C-alpha positions in Angstrom: 122.2 99.2 83.2 122.5 102.1 85.6 120.3 105.0 84.7 119.3 108.4 86.1 115.8 108.4 87.5 113.7 109.2 90.6 115.7 109.8 93.8 112.7 109.0 96.0 111.3 105.5 95.8 107.6 104.6 95.8 106.7 101.5 97.9 103.7 99.5 96.8 101.8 98.0 99.8 99.8 94.8 100.0 97.7 93.2 102.7 97.7 89.4 102.6 94.2 89.1 101.0 95.4 91.2 98.1 98.7 89.4 97.5 97.4 86.4 95.5 99.1 84.6 92.7 96.5 85.8 90.3 97.1 89.4 91.2 100.8 89.1 91.0 100.5 87.7 87.5 98.4 90.8 86.5 101.1 93.2 87.7 104.1 91.3 86.3 106.5 93.6 84.5 105.2 96.7 86.3 107.8 99.3 87.1 108.3 98.6 90.8 110.7 100.3 93.3 109.8 98.2 96.3 107.0 96.1 97.7 105.7 96.1 101.3 103.5 93.3 102.6 101.7 92.7 105.9 100.5 89.4 107.2 98.7 88.1 110.2 101.1 85.9 112.2 98.9 82.8 111.8 99.2 83.0 108.0 102.9 83.8 107.8 104.2 80.5 106.5 101.8 80.3 103.5 102.2 84.0 102.8 106.0 83.7 102.6 105.6 81.3 99.7 104.0 84.1 97.8 106.7 86.5 98.8 109.2 84.2 97.1 107.4 84.7 93.8 107.7 88.5 94.0 111.2 88.4 92.7 109.9 87.2 89.3 107.6 90.2 88.8 110.2 92.4 87.1 112.6 90.6 84.7 114.8 93.7 84.3 115.8 94.2 87.9 115.1 92.9 91.4 113.6 95.2 94.0 113.5 95.1 97.8 110.7 93.3 99.7 109.6 94.8 103.0 107.5 92.7 105.4 105.7 93.9 108.5 106.8 91.5 111.3 103.5 91.9 113.2 100.1 92.8 111.9 97.3 91.7 114.3 94.4 94.2 114.6 92.5 94.1 117.8 89.1 94.3 116.0 87.7 94.3 112.5 84.4 95.8 111.4 82.3 93.4 109.4 79.5 94.7 107.2 76.5 92.9 105.8 77.0 94.9 102.7 80.3 95.6 100.9 80.3 99.1 102.3 78.1 101.2 104.6 78.1 105.0 104.7 78.4 106.4 108.3 77.0 109.9 108.6 77.8 112.6 111.1 75.8 112.4 114.4 74.4 108.9 113.5 74.6 106.4 116.3 74.4 102.6 116.3 74.7 99.7 118.7 76.9 96.7 118.3 76.1 93.5 120.2 79.0 91.3 121.3 77.6 88.0 120.2 75.2 88.9 117.4 76.7 88.6 113.9 73.4 89.1 112.1 73.6 92.9 112.5 74.2 95.3 109.6 77.6 96.1 111.3 79.3 93.7 113.8 82.7 93.2 115.2 85.2 90.4 115.0 87.5 90.6 118.0 89.0 88.6 120.8 89.5 91.7 122.9 86.0 92.8 123.5 86.3 93.2 127.3 89.1 95.7 127.1 88.5 97.3 123.7 86.0 100.0 124.6 85.6 102.5 127.4 83.0 105.4 127.5 84.3 108.5 125.8 87.1 106.8 123.9 87.6 107.8 120.3 87.2 105.0 117.8 88.8 105.1 114.3 87.1 103.1 111.5 90.0 102.6 109.1 91.3 106.0 107.8 87.9 107.6 107.2 85.1 107.5 109.9 85.8 108.7 113.4 83.4 107.5 116.2 82.8 108.2 119.9 82.1 105.5 122.4 78.8 106.6 124.0 78.2 103.7 126.4 79.6 100.2 127.1 78.2 97.2 128.8 79.3 93.6 128.9 77.3 92.7 125.8 77.0 95.9 123.8 78.6 99.2 122.8 76.9 102.3 121.4 78.9 104.4 119.0 78.2 107.9 117.6 79.7 109.2 114.4 81.9 112.2 114.9 83.3 112.3 111.3 81.5 110.6 108.5 83.0 108.2 106.1 82.6 104.8 104.4 83.0 101.6 106.4 84.0 98.7 104.3 83.8 95.1 105.1 86.9 94.0 107.1 87.9 97.6 108.0 90.3 97.6 110.9 89.2 99.4 114.1 91.5 101.4 116.4 90.9 102.5 119.9 94.1 104.3 121.0 92.9 105.1 124.5 92.8 101.4 125.4 95.7 100.2 123.3 99.1 99.6 125.0 102.4 100.0 123.2 103.6 96.7 121.5 106.5 94.8 123.1 108.8 92.0 122.0 106.7 89.5 123.9 103.6 90.3 121.8 105.2 88.9 118.7 104.3 85.2 118.3 107.0 82.7 117.4 105.8 82.0 113.9 106.3 85.6 112.9 110.0 85.1 113.1 109.9 82.9 110.0 110.1 86.2 108.2 113.7 86.7 109.4 114.7 83.3 108.0 113.3 83.9 104.5 116.0 84.7 101.9 113.5 86.8 99.9 112.9 89.3 102.7 115.1 92.4 102.6 113.5 94.6 105.3 111.5 93.8 108.4 109.2 96.5 109.8 109.0 96.3 113.6 105.9 97.5 115.4 106.0 100.8 117.1 108.3 99.8 120.0 108.8 102.4 122.7 111.8 100.8 124.3 115.3 100.0 123.0 115.3 96.8 125.0 112.6 95.4 122.7 114.6 96.1 119.6 117.7 94.5 121.2 115.7 91.4 121.8 114.7 91.3 118.2 118.3 91.7 117.1 119.3 88.8 119.4 116.4 86.7 118.1 117.1 87.1 114.4 120.9 87.3 114.4 122.1 85.2 111.5 125.1 86.8 109.9 125.9 90.1 108.3 123.3 89.9 105.5 120.2 89.4 107.8 117.2 91.5 106.9 117.5 95.2 107.7 115.3 96.5 110.4 112.9 99.4 110.1 111.1 100.8 113.1 107.5 101.9 112.7 106.7 105.3 114.3 103.1 104.9 115.2 102.8 106.4 118.7 103.8 109.6 120.4 106.0 107.6 122.8 108.0 106.1 120.0 108.5 109.5 118.4 109.6 111.0 121.7 112.2 108.1 122.2 113.3 108.0 118.6 116.8 109.4 119.1 117.7 106.5 121.4 115.9 103.9 119.2 117.4 104.7 115.8 120.9 103.4 116.6 119.5 99.9 116.7 117.7 99.9 113.3 118.5 100.7 109.7 115.7 103.2 109.4 112.2 104.3 110.3 108.7 104.0 108.7 106.6 107.0 109.8 103.0 106.0 110.0 101.3 109.4 109.9 97.8 108.0 110.1 98.6 106.0 113.3 100.4 109.0 114.8 97.3 111.2 114.1 95.3 108.8 116.2 97.6 109.2 119.2 98.3 112.9 119.1 97.0 116.3 117.7 96.9 115.8 113.9 97.9 119.4 113.4 101.4 118.5 114.7 102.0 115.8 112.1 103.3 117.9 109.2 106.2 119.4 111.2 106.8 116.2 113.1 107.3 114.5 109.7 110.0 117.0 108.8 111.7 116.5 112.2 111.7 112.7 111.9 113.2 112.7 108.4 115.9 115.2 109.6 116.6 113.0 112.6 117.0 110.0 110.4 119.5 111.9 108.3 121.3 113.0 111.4 121.7 109.3 112.3 122.3 108.2 108.7 119.1 106.2 108.7 116.6 105.5 106.0 113.2 107.2 106.2 109.9 106.1 104.8 106.7 108.1 105.0 103.3 106.4 105.0 100.0 108.3 105.4 97.3 106.3 103.6 98.7 107.7 100.4 96.3 107.4 97.4 93.9 105.3 99.5 91.0 107.0 97.8 92.0 105.5 94.5 90.7 102.2 95.8 87.4 103.4 94.4 88.3 106.5 92.4 90.3 107.0 89.2 91.8 110.2 90.6 93.3 110.9 94.0 92.4 113.8 96.4 94.6 116.9 96.3 95.7 116.2 99.9 97.0 112.8 98.9 99.1 114.2 96.1 100.3 116.9 98.4 101.4 114.3 101.0 103.6 112.7 98.3 105.0 116.0 97.2 105.8 117.2 100.7 107.5 113.9 101.6 109.8 114.3 98.6 110.6 117.9 99.5 111.2 116.9 103.1 113.9 114.4 101.9 112.2 111.1 102.6 113.9 108.0 101.0 110.5 106.6 100.0 106.8 107.1 100.2 104.6 104.2 101.0 101.2 103.8 99.3 98.1 102.8 101.1 97.6 99.1 101.4 93.9 99.4 100.4 95.0 100.8 97.0 95.8 97.2 95.9 92.3 96.1 96.6 90.8 98.3 94.0 90.8 98.4 90.2 93.0 101.6 90.0 96.1 100.1 91.7 98.4 100.3 88.7 97.2 103.8 87.8 97.8 104.8 91.4 101.4 103.5 91.4 102.1 105.3 88.1 100.6 108.5 89.3 102.7 108.4 92.5 105.9 107.8 90.5 105.0 110.7 88.1 104.3 113.0 91.1 107.7 112.2 92.5 109.4 112.9 89.2 107.6 116.2 88.8 108.5 117.4 92.3 112.1 116.4 92.0 112.5 118.0 88.6 111.3 121.3 89.9 112.6 121.2 93.5 116.0 122.7 92.6 114.2 126.0 91.8 112.0 126.0 94.9 112.6 128.1 98.0 111.8 125.9 101.0 109.8 127.4 103.9 112.0 125.8 106.5 115.8 125.3 106.9 117.3 121.9 106.2 120.3 121.0 108.3 123.2 118.9 107.2 124.0 116.0 109.5 126.7 116.6 112.1 130.2 115.4 111.4 130.6 112.8 114.2 133.3 110.3 113.0 135.7 109.3 110.2 133.0 108.0 107.8 131.0 111.2 108.2 134.1 113.3 107.5 135.2 111.4 104.4 131.7 111.2 102.9 131.0 114.9 103.7 134.2 115.9 102.0 133.3 113.8 99.0 129.9 115.4 98.8 131.3 118.9 98.9 133.9 118.0 96.2 131.1 116.7 94.0 129.1 119.9 94.4 132.0 122.2 93.8 133.3 120.4 90.8 129.9 119.8 89.2 130.5 116.0 89.3 127.8 114.0 87.4 128.0 111.1 90.0 129.5 109.9 93.2 130.8 106.3 93.0 131.4 104.4 96.3 132.5 101.0 97.2 130.4 99.7 100.1 130.4 96.3 101.8 127.2 96.6 103.9 125.7 99.8 102.4 126.9 102.2 105.1 129.0 104.5 102.8 126.1 104.9 100.4 123.6 105.6 103.2 126.0 108.2 104.7 126.3 109.9 101.3 122.6 109.9 100.8 122.0 111.5 104.3 123.5 114.8 103.0 120.4 114.9 100.6 122.5 115.7 97.6 121.1 115.9 94.1 124.2 114.2 92.6 123.4 110.5 91.8 125.2 108.0 94.0 126.4 104.7 92.4 127.1 102.0 95.0 129.4 99.1 94.2 129.2 96.0 96.4 130.0 92.3 96.4 126.6 91.5 97.8 123.5 91.3 95.6 121.4 91.7 98.8 123.0 95.0 99.7 122.6 96.3 96.1 119.0 95.4 96.1 118.3 96.9 99.5 120.0 100.2 98.6 117.4 100.7 95.9 115.2 102.0 98.8 117.8 104.7 99.7 117.3 108.1 98.3 119.3 108.8 95.1 121.3 105.5 95.2 121.6 103.0 92.4 123.8 99.9 92.8 125.8 97.4 90.9 127.2 94.1 92.1 130.6 92.8 91.1 132.2 89.4 91.7 135.4 90.5 93.4 137.2 93.8 94.2 140.3 94.5 92.2 143.6 95.6 93.7 144.2 99.2 94.5 145.9 100.0 91.2 143.1 98.4 89.2 140.0 99.7 90.9 139.8 103.0 89.1 140.3 101.6 85.6 137.6 99.0 86.4 135.2 101.7 87.6 135.9 103.8 84.5 135.1 100.9 82.2 131.9 100.0 84.1 130.7 103.6 83.9 131.3 103.8 80.2 129.5 100.6 79.5 126.7 100.6 82.1 125.8 104.1 83.1 124.5 107.4 81.6 128.0 109.0 82.1 129.9 110.1 79.0 133.6 110.7 78.2 134.8 113.9 79.9 132.2 113.7 82.7 133.6 114.1 86.2 132.7 111.8 89.1 133.9 111.5 92.7 135.2 108.1 93.9 134.8 107.3 97.6 136.0 104.4 99.7 135.5 104.3 103.4 136.5 100.9 104.6 139.2 98.8 106.3 139.7 96.5 103.4 137.8 97.3 100.2 140.8 97.9 97.9 143.8 97.2 99.9 145.1 95.3 103.0 145.6 98.5 104.9 142.8 101.0 105.8 141.6 102.9 102.8 139.5 106.0 103.6 139.7 108.3 100.7 138.0 110.1 97.9 139.3 111.4 94.6 137.9 113.3 91.6 138.1 111.4 88.4 137.1 112.0 84.7 135.5 109.3 82.6 137.9 108.4 79.8 
């Protein structure tokens, strides 16, 4: 049943240690838009078995599954206690081979991990400075206090090179062969050549997983215009970007990236450790709620919750709060005056021209919906790129495409077994809308078809205004 709801999706994130069969059973039936999971390459085969069970979590509808293709932290803090508070100006020494300390490191990259003066990020909270480095020890000073939890990942941007295709181990490509995976998140590649190698490596027909590029470095951001044509969308990792550049630039950069994705008719996801504090607290910080609200106003297709949220006892509460925040923002956004100007995507080709005309027709005629026929999802994504408030109903022959389009802003989908002839397509759609949607008799909708063969042998690029009978 098609229904009006949130335009912006909320993605629930899991790390592999959180994604257990017991946990999945506890969240069965939860209202889930999409799930993102991240595995270490050596565990990918066993983890994908669990991914297969995700499809059974919601009996009413399926949802897209997003998998990070490569998660391999250079170092992990281990704590003798479950958590240790790091206070401003405290300093401590870590020995390379001594695991009996209060805090020690697990890393295979010790020799190149630290250099004097390098900033060290302890997860998303504490920030440290490298005071001194020897072959056997490093002394760190706390610049910004915070809590260090056991198995917190450690980042040293100054000594970290950008990822390349060659960094991804062979076993990671099992993700691309799994029928339950809808999206693959690529690491923050800085070169289009690396993405081309990925495309060649996973090429397996038109319904292969869709690619999302993580934006986690300044170089990836600077090269984004030449990288976007090779992927379906981008996942903006605000926390990683803030480690590589001035954090004060991130809010406006977020708006620029979302706009650039719309210009290229690409999907945009925003992640910034959203609701990470709810791992231990029943309520989030005001800044975390603002991050969600701003992403919605900026036009993101989805917001991605922190993967540490699932490790705490308030995970369900956090998901529900994020969804409520989105609904509250969207319900009042129409009456808000934005403090920046949104720009409509440039009309570059035929599909842009037809979808833009359909969007304008829907607006001027107060249409209650735009209905499009789409084989691979392109028409629906183009319509969504105009950031219209009119709901978009996408009709496709592919269940995979319908499921993946749930991540696209304002799009809901329905799968049909076969497309009717040109003289039967509109009666079929009318009947479907009456039975399976919120539309009522007398409501106007715009029908769009931008394809070479969706409803006739000849090309059929058109839109028309219809009234539900």
